[in-house]
ZATISE-807699 format. One line per 8 residues: number of its first residue (from 1); their letters; for each residue x negated, y, z of C-alpha. Coordinates in steps of 0.001 Angstrom, whole numbers, padded with zeros to 6 digits. Layout:
BEGIN
NUM) A) X:Y:Z | ...
//
This chain:
BEGIN
1) XXXXXXXX) 000000:000000:000000 | -002814:002413:000915 | -004512:001815:-002438 | -001284:002636:-004307 | -000776:005860:-002319 | -002465:008121:-004853 | -001094:011333:-006343 | -000831:011718:-010105
9) XXXXXXXX) -000037:008067:-010851 | 003667:007995:-011733 | 005084:005061:-013686 | 008148:004922:-015950 | 009591:002123:-013803 | 009480:004409:-010748 | 011294:007219:-012570 | 013909:004837:-014015
17) XXXXXXXX) 014711:003300:-010623 | 018337:004042:-009628 | 018508:002768:-006033 | 016137:002167:-003147 | 016430:-001570:-002539 | 015650:-001386:001208 | 018372:001225:001838 | 020803:001620:-001063
25) XXXXXXXX) 022501:004564:000679 | 019283:006622:000664 | 019519:009871:-001295 | 015720:010019:-001536 | 012666:008190:-000220 | 009173:009257:000769 | 007016:006901:-001308 | 004045:007918:000794
33) XXXXXXXX) 002860:010669:003091 | -000821:011006:003959 | -002877:013504:005905 | -006500:013823:006924 | -007944:016216:009501 | -011620:017165:009219 | -013848:019667:010998 | -016276:022142:009423
41) XXXXXXXX) -018982:023998:011340 | -019662:027744:010904 | -022359:029397:012970 | -020204:032473:013711 | -016977:030593:014563 | -018073:027108:015529 | -015923:024225:014355 | -012619:024903:012582
49) XXXXXXXX) -010167:022248:011437 | -008473:021671:008102 | -005778:019097:007379 | -005031:017957:003842 | -001485:016643:003317 | -000269:014573:000374 | 003364:013594:-000138 | 005248:011827:-002930
57) XXXXXXXX) 009054:011715:-002922 | 011556:009936:-005174 | 015003:011547:-005623 | 017889:009107:-006153 | 021046:011148:-005592 | 022271:014751:-005652 | 022209:014795:-001846 | 018434:014412:-002122
65) XXXXXXXX) 017982:017625:-004116 | 017278:019506:-000864 | 013801:017929:-000920 | 013123:020050:-004000 | 012705:022993:-001597 | 009849:021965:000686 | 009058:024016:003814 | 005635:024081:005501
73) XXXXXXXX) 005684:025891:008887 | 002458:027352:010300 | 001549:029329:013421 | 000812:033064:013258 | 001115:034026:016932 | -002533:033878:018009 | -003949:036822:019938 | -007686:036175:019480
81) XXXXXXXX) -007751:033915:016422 | -006853:034367:012792 | -003456:033095:011652 | -003212:029582:010330 | -003335:029401:006548 | -001536:027150:004053 | -003142:026585:000647 | -000987:024844:-001981
89) XXXXXXXX) -003451:022656:-003897 | -001052:020993:-006336 | 002709:020557:-006794 | 004511:018790:-009653 | 007899:017432:-010694 | 008022:014291:-012860 | 011042:013306:-014960 | 011740:010626:-017546
97) XXXXXXXX) 012963:012311:-020739 | 013919:009543:-023177 | 010874:007301:-023112 | 008414:010036:-022128 | 007172:011129:-018682 | 007456:014920:-018423 | 005245:016586:-015788 | 006085:020161:-014676
105) XXXXXXXX) 003833:022254:-012488 | 005139:024477:-009709 | 004247:028021:-010738 | 003141:030711:-008306 | 006533:032436:-008525 | 008047:029320:-006896 | 005785:029496:-003844 | 007195:031745:-001148
113) XXXXXXXX) 005993:033011:002229 | 008542:033849:004895 | 008116:035060:008476 | 010355:033044:010810 | 009531:035011:013976 | 006510:036634:015602 | 004933:033218:016183 | 005825:031200:013103
121) XXXXXXXX) 005877:031628:009333 | 006489:029147:006534 | 005546:028453:002932 | 008394:027235:000735 | 007699:025394:-002506 | 010559:025215:-005001 | 010037:022330:-007409 | 011333:022840:-010969
129) XXXXXXXX) 013983:020722:-012704 | 014716:018390:-009792 | 017465:015900:-010663 | 018518:012323:-010034 | 015505:010141:-010799 | 012846:012853:-010307 | 009610:012282:-008450 | 007936:015225:-006738
137) XXXXXXXX) 004340:015399:-005559 | 002712:017922:-003263 | -000787:018431:-001900 | -001602:021247:000510 | -004203:022220:003101 | -003483:023669:006533 | -006455:025542:008043 | -006660:026552:011697
145) XXXXXXXX) -009252:028112:013995 | -007275:026766:016954 | -008770:023380:017723 | -006974:023007:021084 | -004211:021218:019169 | -004191:019544:015766 | -001302:019879:013303 | 001580:017492:013957
153) XXXXXXXX) 001899:014609:011526 | 005560:013693:011100 | 006081:010268:009561 | 009839:009789:009945 | 012701:011760:008389 | 016392:011441:007593 | 015327:009468:004506 | 013215:006271:004490
161) XXXXXXXX) 009414:006376:004303 | 007608:003557:002465 | 004136:004322:003773 | 002551:006866:006121 | -001117:007356:006933 | -002908:009869:009128 | -006697:009976:009575 | -008620:012261:011921
169) XXXXXXXX) -012396:012662:011750 | -013317:014437:014970 | -016833:015433:016076 | -017942:013502:019154 | -018077:016792:021093 | -014283:016867:021300 | -012020:014364:023031 | -008355:014601:022047
177) XXXXXXXX) -005337:012944:023583 | -003281:011465:020757 | 000444:011064:021410 | 002953:009157:019278 | 006529:010454:019557 | 009707:008705:018500 | 010601:005038:018271 | 008382:003805:015414
185) XXXXXXXX) 004921:002797:016608 | 002176:002955:013936 | -000870:000720:013826 | -003968:002505:015185 | -007637:001780:014487 | -010727:003546:015839 | -014288:003785:014586 | -017429:005818:015309
193) XXXXXXXX) -019642:006750:012396 | -022690:009001:011924 | -022297:012117:009798 | -023982:015436:009074 | -023022:018943:007990 | -025009:021684:006308 | -024439:025286:007370 | -026062:028706:006970
201) XXXXXXXX) -027844:030292:009893 | -029125:033861:010045 | -032773:034137:011040 | -034180:037688:010929 | -031325:038793:008658 | -032056:035942:006271 | -029735:033026:005592 | -031450:029746:006352
209) XXXXXXXX) -029895:026395:005498 | -029620:024030:008453 | -028241:020533:008985 | -026317:019318:012016 | -026207:015559:012646 | -023670:013983:014969 | -021271:011086:015364 | -017593:011475:014573
217) XXXXXXXX) -014620:009555:015942 | -012442:008274:013102 | -008880:007381:014050 | -006433:005969:011535 | -002658:005680:012026 | -000609:003685:009506 | 003062:002732:009300 | 005211:001262:006558
225) XXXXXXXX) 008900:000632:005834 | 009967:003351:008258 | 013775:003582:008397 | 015646:006858:008058 | 016639:008388:011378 | 020144:009716:010808 | 021670:012616:012667 | 024753:011415:014548
233) XXXXXXXX) 027365:012847:016853 | 026251:013955:020299 | 022575:014597:019598 | 020607:017616:020839 | 018262:018197:017901 | 017340:015232:015746 | 013898:016829:015270 | 013084:015835:018860
241) XXXXXXXX) 013295:012147:017976 | 011581:011762:014604 | 008366:009745:014641 | 005337:012043:014771 | 001751:012195:015979 | 000448:015056:018157 | -003056:015802:019455 | -004140:017918:022410
249) XXXXXXXX) -007802:018726:023140 | -008686:017388:026590 | -012479:017616:026968 | -015432:019369:025290 | -018766:017597:025857 | -021751:019249:024202 | -025197:017614:024448 | -027024:018325:027700
257) XXXXXXXX) -023997:020112:029172 | -021418:019097:031743 | -018126:018002:030106 | -015613:020845:030153 | -011963:020074:030859 | -009830:021928:028275 | -006299:020595:028747 | -004295:023513:030011
265) XXXXXXXX) -001517:023496:032587 | 001938:025014:032539 | 000695:027436:035203 | -002099:028675:032920 | 000294:029032:029981 | 002790:031018:032053 | 000065:033237:033548 | -001418:034147:030150
273) XXXXXXXX) 002034:035064:028845 | 002794:037244:031865 | -000525:039071:031564 | 000224:040159:027989 | 001235:043829:027944 | 004299:042944:025852 | 005505:040963:028861 | 004201:042041:032273
281) XXXXXXXX) 003755:045741:031414 | 007242:045976:029893 | 008762:044552:033091 | 007314:047478:035047 | 009132:050082:032923 | 012152:051410:034850 | 012594:055160:034247 | 014710:054710:031121
289) XXXXXXXX) 017686:053143:032964 | 017593:054696:036453 | 020331:057301:035841 | 022729:054585:034630 | 021818:052270:037505 | 022586:054916:040149 | 026100:055296:038731 | 026562:051550:038525
297) XXXXXXXX) 025693:050402:042056 | 027978:051275:044970 | 026844:051348:048604 | 029215:048610:049752 | 028226:046151:046992 | 027202:042655:048016 | 024310:040983:046200 | 026824:039124:044022
305) XXXXXXXX) 028571:042422:043229 | 025264:043967:042143 | 024422:040977:039942 | 027883:041074:038348 | 027779:044819:037767 | 024306:044852:036171 | 024910:041730:034085 | 028214:043037:032728
313) XXXXXXXX) 026691:046458:032003 | 023729:045054:030046 | 025911:042610:028090 | 028283:045389:027083 | 025600:047956:026272 | 023051:045838:024433 | 023403:044051:021094 | 021156:041129:020237
321) XXXXXXXX) 019403:041336:016864 | 019348:037496:016759 | 015570:037461:017109 | 014088:035160:019735 | 010758:035663:021503 | 009314:036122:024972 | 007430:039285:023973 | 009007:042644:023249
329) XXXXXXXX) 008846:043987:019694 | 009664:047695:019968 | 009658:047920:023772 | 012411:047949:026366 | 012829:051746:026489 | 013385:052068:022743 | 015643:049010:022648 | 017721:050493:025497
337) XXXXXXXX) 018019:053815:023674 | 019025:052128:020400 | 021265:049569:022173 | 019708:046793:020061 | 016881:044411:020944 | 015419:040952:020715 | 015922:038291:023399 | 012925:039498:025455
345) XXXXXXXX) 013927:043167:025364 | 017535:042560:026413 | 016726:040126:029205 | 013780:042248:030435 | 016218:045172:030748 | 018564:042908:032723 | 015719:041643:034910 | 014287:045092:035690
353) XXXXXXXX) 017717:046555:036491 | 018478:043653:038834 | 015187:044106:040677 | 015710:047854:041021 | 019191:047083:042369 | 017596:045025:045134 | 018168:041577:043646 | 015441:038927:043675
361) XXXXXXXX) 014957:037965:040021 | 012346:036392:037742 | 011821:035744:034028 | 012306:032178:032767 | 010503:030930:029648 | 012581:028472:027624 | 012579:026589:024348 | 015985:026688:022668
369) XXXXXXXX) 017665:023471:021534 | 016809:024109:017891 | 013164:024815:018790 | 012608:021408:020380 | 011177:019974:023585 | 007791:020659:025172 | 005737:017492:025702 | 002530:019123:026900
377) XXXXXXXX) 001607:022663:028042 | 001306:025165:025196 | 002511:028689:024500 | 003949:027957:021092 | 006699:025654:022379 | 008477:028528:024162 | 010545:030853:021996 | 012836:032733:024386
385) XXXXXXXX) 013147:034207:027873 | 016150:034388:030220 | 016621:035479:033870 | 016733:033626:037191 | 018412:035704:039929 | 019166:034859:043561 | 022270:035534:045640 | 020807:034704:049063
393) XXXXXXXX) 019714:031075:048530 | 021875:030445:045467 | 019870:030246:042231 | 021619:031762:039195 | 020732:031723:035482 | 021656:034607:033160 | 021220:035455:029474 | 022553:038860:028403
401) XXXXXXXX) 022000:038288:024660 | 025417:036612:024368 | 028483:038681:025196 | 030486:035527:025989 | 027994:034167:028524 | 028631:034371:032255 | 026666:033822:035448 | 025390:030221:035301
409) XXXXXXXX) 027109:029830:031917 | 024205:030172:029487 | 024629:030162:025712 | 024614:026541:024547 | 021384:027183:022604 | 019609:027638:025989 | 020639:024243:027408 | 017448:022386:026595
417) XXXXXXXX) 016096:020377:029514 | 013717:022565:031566 | 012493:026161:031684 | 009514:027806:033387 | 010026:030500:036061 | 007094:032985:036197 | 006274:035201:039130 | 004198:038366:039126
425) XXXXXXXX) 001262:036690:040880 | 000933:034297:037947 | 002450:031312:039733 | 005167:029390:037963 | 007561:026516:038544 | 009910:024304:036579 | 013640:025024:036592 | 016443:022781:035368
433) XXXXXXXX) 018527:024495:032673 | 021236:021841:032493 | 024640:022470:034119 | 025405:020443:037250 | 029171:020889:037594 | 031761:019389:035278 | 033420:021996:033063 | 037143:021300:033208
441) XXXXXXXX) 039805:021251:030541 | 043375:020847:031855 | 046302:020152:029547 | 049843:020234:030894 | 052553:018945:028536 | 056309:019027:029114 | 058090:017415:026184 | 061427:015945:025155
449) XXXXXXXX) 062010:013259:022542 | 065235:013422:020576 | 067101:010384:019158 | 065525:010954:015699 | 062002:010559:017158 | 061072:014215:017065 | 059082:015520:020054 | 059129:019123:021153
457) XXXXXXXX) 058006:020944:024237 | 055544:023290:025874 | 051803:023097:026399 | 049611:024969:028864 | 045938:024416:027971 | 043278:025718:030363 | 039559:025945:029525 | 037057:026406:032361
465) XXXXXXXX) 033335:027266:032447 | 031554:025939:029325 | 034842:024986:027694 | 035940:028610:028127 | 032572:029833:026809 | 032908:027749:023631 | 036489:028933:023098 | 035430:032584:023410
473) XXXXXXXX) 032384:032017:021218 | 034446:030471:018410 | 037818:032178:018625 | 037608:035556:020371 | 038567:038238:017903 | 040669:035989:015659 | 044222:037030:014851 | 047088:035067:016403
481) XXXXXXXX) 047994:033681:012981 | 044509:032163:012641 | 044664:030656:016141 | 048035:029047:015386 | 046721:027778:012047 | 043740:026250:013879 | 046029:024229:016164 | 048301:023079:013357
489) XXXXXXXX) 045321:021877:011307 | 043528:020268:014250 | 046505:018223:015413 | 048125:017722:011960 | 051846:017799:011378 | 052736:019921:014395 | 054453:023283:014329 | 053385:025884:016878
497) XXXXXXXX) 055540:028779:018115 | 055412:031424:020866 | 051625:031246:021049 | 049738:033352:023605 | 046228:033320:025039 | 045016:034894:028287 | 041679:035969:029790 | 039667:036306:026568
505) XXXXXXXX) 037379:038861:028245 | 037866:037955:031915 | 034708:035871:032115 | 035254:034646:035686 | 038679:033222:034755 | 039683:030290:032550 | 041015:030734:029048 | 044715:029831:029070
513) XXXXXXXX) 046679:028957:025943 | 050470:028666:026112 | 052586:027568:023165 | 055665:025622:022107 | 055323:022747:019683 | 057384:020453:017508 | 056066:017236:015942 | 057518:014429:013855
521) XXXXXXXX) 054284:012434:013921 | 053942:011253:017537 | 056851:008805:017724 | 057318:005749:015510 | 060912:004523:015111 | 061282:000874:014034 | 064767:-000556:014148 | 066262:000022:017558
529) XXXXXXXX) 062916:000801:019198 | 060681:003820:019601 | 056895:003557:020040 | 055504:006608:021781 | 051936:007618:022643 | 052129:009483:025977 | 049202:011619:024758 | 051261:012601:021696
537) XXXXXXXX) 048782:014190:019238 | 045944:014494:021796 | 044994:010793:021741 | 041433:009830:020770 | 042021:007138:018142 | 038451:006307:016987 | 035398:005398:019050 | 032719:008019:018173
545) XXXXXXXX) 029948:005542:019041 | 029627:003016:016223 | 025911:002199:016060 | 024812:-001266:017113 | 021747:000268:018755 | 020943:003891:019570 | 017326:004834:020117 | 017780:008417:021284
553) XXXXXXXX) 019942:009922:024055 | 023609:010828:023772 | 023909:014560:024420 | 027297:015886:025536 | 025683:019354:026053 | 027265:019755:029501 | 029112:017488:031975 | 032879:017842:031651
561) XXXXXXXX) 036265:016714:032877 | 039422:016440:030763 | 042687:016204:032681 | 046142:015531:031198 | 049428:015953:033057 | 052278:014813:030804 | 056022:014744:031424 | 058142:013083:028695
569) XXXXXXXX) 061942:013085:028743 | 063490:009934:027256 | 066101:010643:024561 | 069812:010074:025157 | 070878:006552:024300 | 067459:004988:024957 | 066020:003120:027914 | 062453:002206:028850
577) XXXXXXXX) 061420:-001293:027774 | 057613:-001322:028191 | 055304:000998:030074 | 051462:000782:029843 | 049778:-000325:033033 | 047617:001999:035157 | 043900:001524:034658 | 040586:002815:035984
585) XXXXXXXX) 037231:002288:034217 | 033748:003422:035281 | 030295:003357:033727 | 027246:002172:035691 | 025625:004644:038072 | 028675:006906:037997 | 027806:008332:034564 | 031457:008456:033469
593) XXXXXXXX) 034907:007267:034493 | 038551:007579:033563 | 041752:007063:035549 | 045078:006402:033856 | 048192:006498:036034 | 051688:006312:034568 | 055117:006032:036156 | 058791:006528:035242
601) XXXXXXXX) 062219:007152:036616 | 065518:006824:034794 | 064964:009691:032361 | 061323:010801:032639 | 057851:009340:032130 | 054934:010910:034009 | 051292:010459:032950 | 048263:011612:034925
609) XXXXXXXX) 044959:010970:033166 | 041447:012173:033971 | 038130:011478:032254 | 034835:012617:033746 | 031534:012647:031853 | 029233:013319:034800 | 025893:013675:033000 | 025182:016025:030106
617) XXXXXXXX) 022658:013537:028697 | 023048:009749:028747 | 019893:007772:028044 | 019703:005082:025333 | 019585:002205:027857 | 023193:003039:028762 | 024368:003166:025152 | 026034:-000269:025133
625) XXXXXXXX) 027877:000595:028349 | 028928:003978:026896 | 030161:002350:023711 | 032233:-000159:025733 | 033554:002637:027938 | 034809:004595:024931 | 036313:001424:023438 | 038381:001010:026614
633) XXXXXXXX) 039231:004715:026521 | 040464:004590:022905 | 042471:001431:023590 | 044188:003058:026559 | 044886:006377:024832 | 046444:004632:021821 | 048597:002283:023908 | 052325:002853:023339
641) XXXXXX) 055375:003308:025490 | 058274:001244:024073 | 061805:002670:024279 | 064849:000543:023345 | 068206:001771:022098 | 070978:000982:024539
//
C-alpha cells in the first residue's frame, strides 16, 4: 500500500470506478494521506520544522464535491515567532474524458488566504472541474518556527481512508510525547539513524559552510482501511473524535547540558495570557464606565442584586461582533463607547464593572464546543473568555455576549467540559462548565375526545433554564404567525388557536406557551374501538440511538427533565377497555430514568410521566444501556389506550 501511495500516478480504472467496494454509501474516499515532519537547522533561529502533506481523494457522488474545496488551517497568533506558513506545492484534478485522462492544475486564482480570527488563518484550494468520478491530488508544506508542538496529523474523516502514513524525523536533542486520539490505533515503528546537515555560519562577517552531525529519531505511524466516522445525533463536535496524531515537546537535551523540561503546565499558559497587555492591562481600565456604575448600584443592593444589575446592564448595552478571543482587539474603552466588541472586550467590561461594584470575580478561559477539547496545556486551544463571579460562597458563570444568557445559563457554545479561572497573581484553577441541575420542561394537557375521534383541548408548555434559553435564542422576535406555524409543522396535522407566550425577556422566569389545539391524527378509530396515545402528538415514536456500537460519548448538552401531566376526557358513548400499566425504568448509576403512572375514573384518564436525563454527557460504555432505555421509553410512549363503544 505504501509503495502505491504516490502522487501523479492515476489510472483509468481508478477514474472509471463508480462505487467504493468497502463502503458503497461513501460519497468520496481518501485513497491515501501522507505527511512527513523534518527539521532544518539555521544558525540564527536554531531548528525549525516543516511538514510535507500529500493527499489523494476519489469523488464518487455529488455529496463528495465539498472535498473540491480543501481548507488548511495554520496558526498566526505567536507573539515572538513568525506566523506559520503554508506553501501549496502541487494541486490537480483528474477526470476521464472519453478514453483520455485529463489533468487540470489548480491556478493561483483558486488558492485563497482567509483570516479566521486573531490566532488562526487558513488556505483554501478550489479544485477545478470536480465531478462524479474525479480524483484530486494535493501536496503542501506547513512551516513553523514553533517546535513546542508539531502539526496534527488527522487520519480519519467522515469518509473512508484507504491508507494513512505519518513519519517524523526528529533530532535527538528533542524528546516529544506522541499522542494518538480517537478510536483507530495505527501501527507505530521507531528507529534511530545518523544524519547530518550543512548550514552557513558567520565568522568575521564571512559566511562559512559548516556541517552538524547527529542522530535522529524516526517514528512511523501507519493505518489502513480506516472507516468513516459519521456525525450522529447527540454529539458535541465530531472533530473531537476523529483519529489524529499530536506531538508535544517534553524535553530538550543538548550535548554536555542538563536536560531541560519543556512541557508547560496550565498554570504557565494562564499566567502568560494574563501578563499580555491585551488581557491584564485591559482589566485594570475602569474610568470609562464609572459614571454609569454609580447610577446603577444602589446602597441597599445585596451581592446578588449587584451581579444582576451589572450583568443586565452590560448585556443590554453591548453588542457582540461574533468574534471570539481572549485578547481585546480595539480595547475595552473604545468598545464600550461604540457599544460593540469581541468576546474578550464585552466580558472584560462585565468583569471590571463587577469588581468595582464590590463583587469577587475572575476571568475564565474556555474553548468553545466548535473549537474542540484541550488534551494538553497550550494557548492555542483557548478561543474565548467568560466570567466567574461569587455571591458569598456560590460560584456563578456569566457570558454577556449573548443577550439571551442568564446567570449560570451560558450560551450553549460555551458548554465544553472545563475552563480555566485565572487570578491576578498568575495562579489558575480548573472550573467545570457543564450544568449540574436538570433543566425542566413541563407540559400540561387538558383534552377531550369526541365520538368521531377528534381531540381538542388546551396546552400549557413551560420551559425552564436551558430549555428557556434555547427557546429565546431560536424564537424571540418571531411574529405570532410564525410561532403558530412552527407548532403546526412540528406536530403535523394539528391546528393551533389562541396562542400566547409569556416571559420572553424575563430571564429569571420560565417561558410559558399557552394555546388551544385540535387534531384528527392522535386517535385511531377501528370498528367500535378507539386507540388513543395518551401523549397525543408528543410521543417519541423512533429510538434516536440506532448504532450497534458507539465509540464516542452521547452529548445531551445539559441534563434535563421532561414532565407531562395529561387529562383526557373519554367521549360520550365509549367506555375504557384497556389501560397501559404503570412503569418505571432506570439506567445504571442513575444516569437516566422515567416514571409512567396512569389512572382513570368513569370519564377521565390521568397520565403523569417524567423522564430525567441526569448527565449532560453519557460515556460510550453506557451506550447499550442507553439504547435499551430509549427502546423502553419509545415502547411506553407509543402504547395505546383502548376505548370501546358501549
